Steps between C-alpha positions, in 0.01 A plus 500: 500500500393231746834333426695807610285538811562135591874542443503794741302304760729197469808719538351683797403174672857375463650827623263521798578140588876547477541842662169591655250759391666799667844434350373442147506796264302566185833509316578144613158381387549677168841343446377152586181523291645685203230765539563871517429696817227677304336172407500392864342827611249476215385153608518536878540863601776428753663217689201463732284444192721209400475352849122544500471332159714204611319461828144543376562271202625219725222555750232506230626173349484332841160648583345413163583134555377509860167654401458247218553222754248645747247539219549133406432412864206738539290229666784308668643668807746223575625487141549877496681521833730208422543594135602856580781382729626256237469771233704739712793260530480382139502860377798590718693199375417573137571876526801556727601835343151643532472364854828664592367829361186467711691415817786745469335812361158544659612738772706697249201534268278605790735794564484631143250718320386181324366332816149559369575255215531225761180601678312523170614149406414350840163661572274300264692176554475519877130582472439193282697272730316634804164452325597139418583434865188673630281304258631179654467641852136579429452149357640358824805329350768745624569682822542876467851573619460871424825691476695181572377326185797581276757422772341164579436410137827610341736581787669161533534464121638853484761413765604193301520708183717765669733233633529342156565830321752591772685170454416375850271221380648214305264320271189621327238704685232283342634203699310633803196634311257226596592517867455878509175472303370256762598737781321790331188289445495389865518863607219615271252216496183564693 
């Protein structure tokens, strides 16, 4: 059954990308995936369930790799700060469809009954990332940038990623990874 579920998700991703979430119907997803409407409702409940599954799956894949990186650099603040920026751009480059889902559908997901799926996915990840940062702040190797931490750490890389996904950046996002990693490190280092 995982095969059918994946077929539905692949079809939905393509439909959402081509026409947008609002214009896509369950019937279009069914036709493209070869699944019945009943099968779609069985797996996902409704269209917002499909969007939540696509979004949370992409986000979880990104976050799992980020947390693994931060755990590898548990004692190395510089390696973690720099590595996370590089990871961000490498992941975007390697996963353009998932990145597009994350960029284009967050606000839509937040307006559905499935918004709690996003919060449930983010809560423990954000807590672990914050604990990693605070551990290095307490050790004296990082400055505590508080609520600005994510913007300073990932904001420039996120802007590059959006430009690349939107076709406004020619060349690979990873071409600027080291420069952005250096900028993030300069901002964070104590």
